C-alpha positions in Angstrom: 173.3 -160.1 -175.4 176.8 -161.4 -175.2 179.6 -160.7 -177.7 183.2 -161.7 -177.9 185.5 -158.7 -177.7 189.3 -158.4 -178.1 190.8 -156.8 -175.0 194.6 -156.5 -174.8 195.7 -159.9 -176.1 192.9 -161.9 -174.6 189.4 -162.7 -175.7 186.7 -162.0 -173.1 182.9 -161.8 -173.0 181.4 -158.3 -172.7 177.8 -157.5 -172.0 175.6 -155.3 -174.1 172.6 -153.5 -172.8 174.0 -152.6 -169.4 173.4 -156.0 -167.7 176.0 -157.1 -165.2 177.0 -160.6 -164.2 177.1 -161.9 -160.6 178.8 -164.7 -158.8 175.6 -166.7 -159.3 176.3 -166.6 -163.1 179.8 -167.9 -162.5 178.5 -170.8 -160.4 176.0 -171.6 -163.1 178.6 -172.1 -165.8 178.7 -175.6 -167.4 181.1 -178.0 -165.9 184.6 -177.5 -167.3 184.1 -173.8 -168.2 185.9 -171.3 -166.0 185.5 -167.5 -165.9 186.4 -164.6 -163.7 184.3 -161.6 -162.7 185.5 -158.0 -162.3 183.0 -155.3 -161.4 180.3 -157.4 -163.0 182.1 -158.1 -166.3 182.8 -161.8 -167.1 186.1 -162.9 -168.6 186.3 -166.5 -169.9 189.5 -168.3 -169.1 191.7 -170.1 -171.7 193.3 -173.5 -171.3 196.8 -173.1 -169.8 200.0 -174.0 -171.6 202.5 -176.6 -170.5 205.0 -173.9 -169.4 202.2 -172.2 -167.4 201.4 -175.5 -165.6 205.1 -176.4 -165.0 205.6 -173.0 -163.2 202.4 -173.4 -161.3 203.4 -176.7 -159.9 207.0 -175.7 -159.1 206.3 -172.4 -157.5 203.4 -173.8 -155.4 205.6 -176.6 -154.2 208.4 -174.2 -153.2 206.0 -172.0 -151.2 204.4 -175.0 -149.5 207.7 -176.4 -148.5 208.8 -173.1 -147.0 205.5 -172.8 -145.0 205.8 -176.4 -143.7 209.5 -176.1 -142.8 208.7 -172.9 -140.8 205.5 -174.3 -139.3 203.7 -171.3 -140.8 199.9 -170.7 -140.7 199.5 -169.4 -144.2 198.0 -171.7 -146.8 199.1 -171.8 -150.5 196.5 -172.8 -153.0 197.0 -173.2 -156.7 194.3 -172.7 -159.4 191.6 -173.7 -159.9 190.5 -172.0 -156.7 187.8 -169.4 -156.2 188.6 -166.1 -154.6 185.7 -163.8 -153.7 188.1 -161.0 -153.8 185.8 -158.3 -152.4 183.4 -160.8 -150.8 180.6 -159.3 -152.9 178.5 -160.5 -155.8 180.3 -158.6 -158.6 183.9 -159.9 -158.2 185.3 -163.4 -158.4 188.8 -164.5 -159.6 190.9 -167.6 -159.8 194.5 -166.5 -159.3 197.1 -169.0 -160.4 198.6 -169.1 -156.9 197.0 -167.7 -153.7 198.7 -167.4 -150.3 196.2 -166.8 -147.5 197.4 -166.1 -144.0 194.0 -165.4 -142.4 192.3 -168.8 -142.2 189.0 -167.2 -141.3 188.7 -166.2 -144.9 188.7 -169.9 -146.1 185.8 -172.3 -146.5 185.0 -175.1 -148.9 183.9 -172.6 -151.6 187.2 -170.6 -151.6 188.7 -167.5 -150.1 186.4 -164.7 -149.0 188.4 -161.5 -149.2 191.9 -160.7 -150.4 194.8 -163.2 -150.2 198.0 -161.9 -148.8 200.0 -162.8 -151.8 198.9 -163.5 -155.4 200.9 -164.9 -158.3 199.7 -164.8 -161.8 201.5 -166.7 -164.6 201.1 -164.7 -167.9 200.0 -166.4 -171.0 199.4 -164.8 -174.4 195.6 -164.6 -173.7 196.0 -163.2 -170.2 198.4 -160.2 -170.5 195.7 -157.6 -170.4 193.9 -159.2 -167.5 197.0 -159.8 -165.4 198.8 -156.5 -166.0 195.9 -154.1 -166.1 192.5 -155.3 -164.8 193.8 -157.6 -162.1 196.6 -155.3 -160.9 194.0 -152.6 -160.2 191.6 -155.1 -158.6 194.2 -156.6 -156.3 195.5 -153.3 -155.2 192.0 -152.0 -154.5 191.0 -155.2 -152.6 194.0 -155.2 -150.3 196.3 -157.9 -151.7 199.7 -157.2 -150.0 202.0 -158.6 -152.7 201.4 -159.4 -156.3 203.8 -161.2 -158.7 203.4 -161.5 -162.5 205.5 -164.4 -163.7 206.1 -164.2 -167.5 207.5 -167.5 -169.0 207.7 -165.8 -172.5 209.9 -163.0 -171.3 211.5 -165.1 -168.5 211.0 -162.5 -165.9 209.0 -161.7 -162.7 207.4 -158.4 -161.9 207.0 -157.9 -158.2 204.4 -155.4 -156.8 204.6 -154.4 -153.1 201.0 -153.3 -153.0 201.0 -153.0 -149.2 203.6 -150.2 -149.2 202.7 -148.8 -152.7 206.3 -149.2 -153.9 207.1 -149.1 -157.6 207.4 -152.6 -159.1 210.7 -154.4 -159.6 211.4 -156.7 -162.5 213.7 -159.8 -162.0 215.1 -162.2 -164.6 214.6 -165.9 -164.2 218.3 -166.1 -163.5 217.6 -164.4 -160.1 216.4 -165.5 -156.7 213.4 -163.4 -156.0 212.7 -162.2 -152.4 209.3 -162.7 -151.1 208.0 -159.5 -149.4 205.6 -161.0 -146.9 208.3 -163.3 -145.5 211.6 -162.1 -144.0 213.6 -165.2 -144.9 212.2 -166.6 -148.2 213.3 -166.2 -151.8 212.4 -168.3 -154.8 215.1 -169.4 -157.2 213.7 -169.1 -160.7 216.9 -170.4 -162.4 215.7 -174.0 -161.9 212.4 -173.2 -163.7 214.4 -171.5 -166.5 216.4 -174.7 -167.0 213.2 -176.8 -167.1 211.6 -174.5 -169.7 214.8 -174.6 -171.9 214.8 -178.4 -171.7 211.2 -178.6 -172.8 211.9 -176.3 -175.8 215.0 -178.3 -176.7 212.9 -181.6 -176.7 210.5 -180.1 -179.1 213.2 -179.1 -181.7 
C-alpha cells in the first residue's frame, strides 16, 4: 500500500510492507506523471516554477553554446530526460540538466550510467531530494561534478565529487567555474537580473 509522507520539504510516495518499485513501475506511470526512483523508493515530481524553468533554459543554452563553440563531444540534455543512474532496475532519475561525455551511454530511452555533470535547480518541494538523497546517489554512482542551483537563496553549491573536495557556495553575482572544463565559467548575474525583473513585474 502507498502512503504520502513528508520528507524534508517535499512530498513523496513511500511503500509499506517492504515492496520496492522498479524502473518498470516508472515506465508504467500515466502520461504526464513523472517520478524518480532511488534504491527502489519512488518520489513523485512536482510541477516546476517559472524561476526554475527560466534557469533551466538559460543554463542549458550557455552549456550548449560552449560545447558547440569548442566542438566538444559532450551532450547537454535538460529535463525531462531519463537517467538510469546505476543502469539497474532500482534507480532512475531525471536531473534538471545532464552533461554526458560518453556517448555510448546514450540511447533513445535516456542515459545508462552516470552523467559527467549534473545540475539540479532547487524548488521548495525538492530540497530534501537534491541536498540529501540525490547528493548521496550521484556520488555513489560516479557523477564527476554536481551543482545545486537555488533561486530562492540566489546561490550555487558546487560539489567536486570526482576529487571528493568540500563543496563551495557561490552567489548569483559570481561567475562559477565549471570543473570538468578548463576554460568555462557560467555568469549567474544575468540570471539574477532576469529573476529580479520577473519579481518586479509581479508587484
